C-alpha positions in Angstrom: 16.3 10.5 8.0 20.1 10.4 8.8 22.5 8.1 6.7 22.9 6.2 9.9 19.8 4.7 8.8 21.2 2.9 6.0 23.4 0.7 8.1 20.3 -0.7 10.1 18.7 -2.1 6.9 19.4 -4.3 4.2 16.6 -3.9 2.3 17.3 -1.2 -0.7 13.9 -0.3 -0.9 13.7 0.6 2.9 16.6 2.8 2.3 15.5 4.4 -0.8 12.4 5.7 0.8 14.5 6.8 4.1 16.7 9.1 1.7 13.3 10.4 0.2 15.1 9.6 -3.4 13.0 9.7 -6.5 14.5 6.8 -7.5 11.3 4.3 -6.2 10.9 1.0 -7.4 8.5 0.1 -10.1 5.7 -2.5 -9.4 6.1 -4.8 -12.3 3.9 -7.9 -11.4 1.3 -8.7 -8.8 0.3 -12.2 -8.4 -2.0 -14.3 -5.9 -2.1 -13.9 -2.4 -1.2 -10.4 -2.6 2.3 -11.0 -3.7 4.3 -7.7 -5.4 7.4 -7.6 -6.9 9.3 -4.4 -7.4 12.2 -3.9 -9.6 14.7 -0.7 -9.5 18.5 0.1 -10.3 20.5 2.2 -8.2 23.2 4.3 -10.3 26.7 5.2 -9.6 25.9 8.5 -8.5 22.9 7.6 -5.7 24.7 5.3 -4.2 25.9 7.6 -1.3 22.8 9.3 -1.4 20.8 5.8 -0.6 23.6 3.7 0.9 23.5 0.7 -1.2 25.6 -0.5 -4.2 24.9 0.5 -7.4 23.2 -2.2 -9.4 20.0 -4.0 -9.9 17.2 -5.0 -7.5 14.3 -7.4 -7.1 12.0 -7.4 -4.2 9.2 -10.1 -4.1 6.8 -9.4 -1.0 4.0 -11.6 0.1 2.6 -11.2 3.8 0.2 -14.4 3.0 3.6 -16.4 3.8 3.0 -15.3 7.2 0.1 -18.1 7.1 2.6 -21.0 6.9 0.3 -22.2 4.0 2.3 -24.6 1.7 0.9 -23.6 -1.2 1.4 -19.8 -0.9 5.5 -20.8 -0.2 5.4 -22.9 -3.6 3.8 -19.8 -5.5 6.1 -17.7 -4.0 9.1 -20.0 -4.5 7.9 -20.2 -8.4 8.0 -16.2 -8.7 11.3 -15.8 -6.6 12.8 -18.7 -9.0 11.6 -16.9 -12.4 13.4 -13.5 -11.0 16.7 -15.2 -10.1 16.9 -17.1 -13.6 16.6 -13.6 -15.3 19.4 -12.5 -13.1 21.5 -15.5 -13.9 21.1 -15.3 -17.6 21.6 -11.7 -17.6 25.0 -11.9 -15.5 26.3 -14.8 -17.0 25.4 -15.2 -20.6 24.8 -18.9 -20.2 21.8 -21.1 -20.2 23.2 -23.6 -18.0 25.8 -22.1 -15.9 27.8 -23.7 -13.2 26.4 -22.0 -10.0 27.7 -22.4 -6.6 25.6 -21.5 -4.0 27.4 -20.0 -0.6 25.4 -20.6 2.4 26.4 -17.4 4.9 25.3 -17.0 8.2 25.6 -19.1 11.6 24.2 -22.2 11.6 24.2 -22.5 15.5 22.0 -19.3 15.7 18.6 -19.6 14.4 18.2 -15.8 13.6 21.2 -16.1 11.2 20.8 -19.7 9.9 18.8 -18.7 6.8 21.5 -19.2 4.4 22.8 -22.4 6.0 19.5 -23.9 5.7 19.2 -22.9 2.0 22.4 -24.8 1.2 21.2 -27.7 3.2 18.3 -28.4 1.0 19.2 -27.7 -2.4 19.7 -30.8 -5.2 23.5 -31.0 -5.3 24.4 -32.3 -9.3 28.4 -30.9 -9.4 30.4 -33.5 -9.3 27.7 -36.0 -10.8 28.7 -37.7 -14.0 26.9 -35.4 -16.6 25.0 -38.5 -18.2 23.3 -38.8 -14.8 22.5 -35.4 -14.5 21.8 -34.5 -18.4 18.5 -32.9 -17.7 19.5 -31.0 -14.5 21.7 -27.9 -14.2 25.2 -27.6 -12.6 25.1 -26.7 -9.0 27.3 -27.0 -6.2 27.1 -25.3 -2.5 29.2 -24.2 0.6 28.4 -23.4 4.0 31.3 -21.3 4.8 31.0 -20.4 8.6 31.5 -17.4 10.5 35.0 -16.1 11.1 34.5 -16.3 15.0 34.2 -20.3 14.9 36.7 -20.9 11.8 39.3 -18.3 12.4 39.2 -17.6 8.7 37.8 -14.8 7.1 34.5 -16.2 5.0 36.0 -14.2 1.8 39.2 -16.0 1.9 36.9 -19.5 2.0 34.9 -18.6 -0.8 38.1 -17.0 -3.0 40.0 -20.4 -2.5 36.9 -22.6 -3.6 36.4 -20.5 -6.5 40.0 -20.6 -7.8 39.9 -24.6 -7.5 36.4 -25.5 -8.9 35.8 -22.2 -11.1 32.2 -21.4 -11.0 30.4 -18.9 -13.5 28.5 -17.4 -10.8 28.0 -17.3 -7.1 24.6 -17.2 -5.2 25.4 -16.0 -1.9 22.4 -16.1 0.8 22.3 -14.4 3.8 19.8 -13.3 6.6 19.0 -9.6 6.4 17.7 -7.3 8.6 15.0 -4.4 8.2 13.7 -1.6 10.3 9.9 -2.7 9.7 8.1 -5.4 11.6 6.0 -6.3 8.5 8.9 -7.2 6.4 10.0 -10.1 8.6 10.1 -13.4 6.8 7.9 -12.2 4.0 10.3 -10.1 1.5 12.7 -11.5 -0.8 15.5 -9.7 -2.0 17.7 -10.2 -4.5 20.5 -7.8 -6.6 23.9 -8.1 -8.7 25.7 -6.2 -6.4 27.5 -8.7 -4.2 27.0 -8.4 -0.5 29.1 -7.8 2.5 28.9 -10.7 5.4 27.6 -9.4 8.9 26.8 -5.4 7.7 23.5 -5.7 8.9 24.5 -6.2 12.1 27.7 -4.0 12.2 30.6 -6.9 11.6 31.7 -6.2 8.1 34.2 -7.9 6.4 35.4 -7.9 2.8 32.7 -7.8 0.3 31.9 -10.7 -1.8 31.1 -9.2 -5.7 32.8 -9.5 -8.8 35.5 -7.1 -8.2 36.5 -8.8 -5.1 36.2 -12.6 -6.3 36.5 -12.1 -10.4 32.8 -13.8 -11.1 29.5 -12.8 -10.8 27.8 -12.6 -7.6 24.0 -12.4 -7.0 23.2 -11.9 -3.3 19.6 -13.4 -1.7 18.2 -12.9 1.5 15.1 -12.3 3.4 14.6 -10.2 6.4 14.8 -12.1 9.7 15.8 -9.6 12.0 14.7 -6.2 13.0 16.8 -3.2 14.1 16.4 -1.6 17.3 16.8 1.6 15.1 13.3 0.8 13.9 11.6 0.3 17.1 13.2 3.3 19.1 13.3 5.6 15.9 16.7 7.1 17.2 15.8 8.4 20.4 17.6 5.5 22.3 21.0 5.1 21.0 21.7 1.9 22.7 18.8 0.4 21.7 19.4 1.4 18.2 22.7 -0.7 18.3 20.6 -4.1 18.9 19.0 -6.4 16.6 15.8 -8.3 17.4 14.4 -11.2 16.5 10.4 -12.6 16.9 9.8 -15.5 19.0 8.4 -17.5 16.1 11.9 -16.8 14.3 12.4 -20.8 14.1 9.2 -21.1 11.8 10.0 -18.1 9.8 13.3 -19.6 9.4 12.2 -22.7 8.2 9.7 -21.5 6.0 11.8 -19.1 4.0 14.8 -21.6 3.7 12.1 -24.0 2.1 10.7 -21.1 -0.2 14.5 -20.2 -1.0 16.0 -23.5 -1.8 12.6 -24.6 -4.1 13.2 -21.5 -5.9 16.9 -22.0 -6.7 16.3 -25.7 -7.5 13.7 -24.3 -10.0 15.9 -21.5 -11.4 19.0 -23.8 -11.8 17.4 -27.4 -12.7 14.2 -26.7 -14.1 10.7 -28.1 -13.3 12.4 -31.3 -13.7 14.1 -31.3 -10.4 11.1 -32.3 -8.6 11.4 -35.6 -10.3 14.6 -36.2 -8.5 12.9 -35.3 -4.7 
């Protein structure tokens, strides 16, 4: 496949397969409900070949999420939280860092509202007196909106907030695009490479990563839209430039937002957070 494929999928493992690279993810864990976890590292030498930034990636797939069972969501959230906790520790070197969650996307568009809904359902503790949250982690969140609504680049908003509150790590949540229908709403990707808001639909802005913001950035997301490229297989250029969402996108978004927000709460606060909900 051509390199142009890369611009139509945010999932690194899809791009690796498309590039026919030998850097295939290693399945490091399998669990209940058919859950499978893959981990792989992209080197600097393979960035151009794969079309993804160098760094560490984890993908957790569980098609049973499509059954809309809360027990499956809870289980997947626990597995995502475990992987996220390892990312947080390895990128900050701290057991209880100050984490800033950035809920990216357009809250007024269902298919692009994942990050917003996740940020709205977190147990925020930054600003609470320490004695009142001694069992909990240090977590804050912002929803910067999109440039078309605010007139301000997302990067500038995040940079300004970081300079003021000085978090140890940014956790950027965004809707992803895929080229395979089977990945929608059931594949959770995280990486320490940062991200570019709007890249999945061609609206690229300044990348959010450690080099541009001065602190580690962990990117997380779930594909909610499929590119026209994945439908037409390069036979229709006009179709390839479009993105599509399934008719049940509202259900998928709410379900995945619940799963991700629970995973973040578990990773930052530990299981004790449930006592505060």
